[in-house]
C-alpha positions in Angstrom: 0.7 -47.3 -40.4 4.5 -49.3 -40.9 6.9 -49.2 -38.1 10.5 -49.5 -38.9 12.2 -52.9 -37.0 12.9 -52.2 -33.4 10.6 -49.2 -33.1 9.7 -48.8 -29.1 6.0 -48.7 -30.9 6.3 -52.4 -32.1 4.0 -54.7 -30.1 7.1 -57.2 -30.3 9.4 -55.3 -28.6 7.9 -55.6 -25.2 7.6 -59.4 -26.2 11.8 -60.2 -26.1 13.2 -61.1 -23.1 15.7 -59.3 -21.9 19.0 -59.2 -22.6 21.6 -61.4 -20.1 25.0 -59.5 -20.3 28.0 -61.4 -18.9 29.3 -60.4 -15.3 33.2 -59.2 -15.6 35.8 -61.5 -14.7 37.1 -60.5 -11.2 40.6 -59.2 -11.1 43.4 -62.0 -11.4 45.0 -63.3 -8.0 48.7 -62.1 -7.2 51.5 -64.6 -7.8 53.9 -64.6 -5.3 58.1 -63.7 -7.0 60.9 -64.7 -4.2 63.6 -62.7 -5.2 67.1 -63.4 -3.3 69.4 -60.9 -3.5 73.0 -61.6 -3.8 75.5 -58.8 -2.8 78.8 -57.9 -1.2 78.8 -61.8 -0.1 75.4 -61.7 1.3 72.2 -63.0 0.9 69.2 -62.2 1.5 65.5 -63.4 0.5 62.6 -60.5 -0.4 58.9 -61.7 -1.5 56.4 -59.6 -3.6 53.2 -60.2 -4.9 52.5 -58.9 -8.1 49.5 -59.6 -11.1 50.2 -62.4 -13.5 52.3 -61.6 -16.6 54.0 -58.5 -14.5 57.4 -58.0 -16.1 60.5 -59.0 -14.1 61.7 -55.3 -14.6 58.6 -54.1 -12.8 59.0 -57.0 -9.6 62.5 -55.8 -9.4 61.4 -52.1 -9.3 58.5 -52.7 -6.5 61.5 -54.3 -4.6 63.5 -51.0 -4.9 65.9 -52.6 -7.2 67.7 -50.9 -10.0 67.0 -54.2 -12.8 69.3 -52.3 -15.6 72.4 -53.1 -13.2 71.3 -56.3 -12.0 71.5 -60.0 -13.5 68.8 -62.2 -13.4 69.0 -65.5 -13.2 65.7 -68.1 -13.2 67.8 -71.3 -11.9 70.9 -71.4 -13.6 69.7 -69.5 -16.6 69.8 -65.6 -16.9 66.9 -64.2 -18.3 65.6 -60.8 -20.0 64.3 -58.3 -17.9 61.3 -57.6 -20.4 60.4 -61.7 -19.1 56.5 -62.2 -18.2 56.1 -63.7 -15.1 53.3 -66.3 -15.1 53.2 -68.4 -11.6 55.1 -68.2 -8.7 58.7 -68.3 -9.3 62.1 -67.5 -7.6 64.7 -65.4 -9.1 67.9 -64.8 -8.2 69.3 -60.9 -8.5 73.1 -60.1 -8.8 73.8 -56.3 -9.3 76.5 -56.3 -11.9 77.9 -53.0 -10.9 79.0 -51.5 -7.6 79.3 -47.6 -6.9 82.6 -46.2 -6.1 
């Protein structure tokens, strides 16, 4: 009787070494983002921990801030809200509008 390859009746199937599957990667450790909020001449600093690759927009929303109404600076350079955060960072956030 001729059996096709991989048949469970084939003697060689039991002699193969078991397949070793890689362990899943552990979740990435969060990065700390420090946000300096400047509003009405006062400054406050808040911190949020986010996964690596989180967009600036998402980090600001987690702090309860309105990203679309803010200018975000990295040092002295304005950055887009869609910039991914790849390490511990200090951002300066300046609201660009006020109620009234």
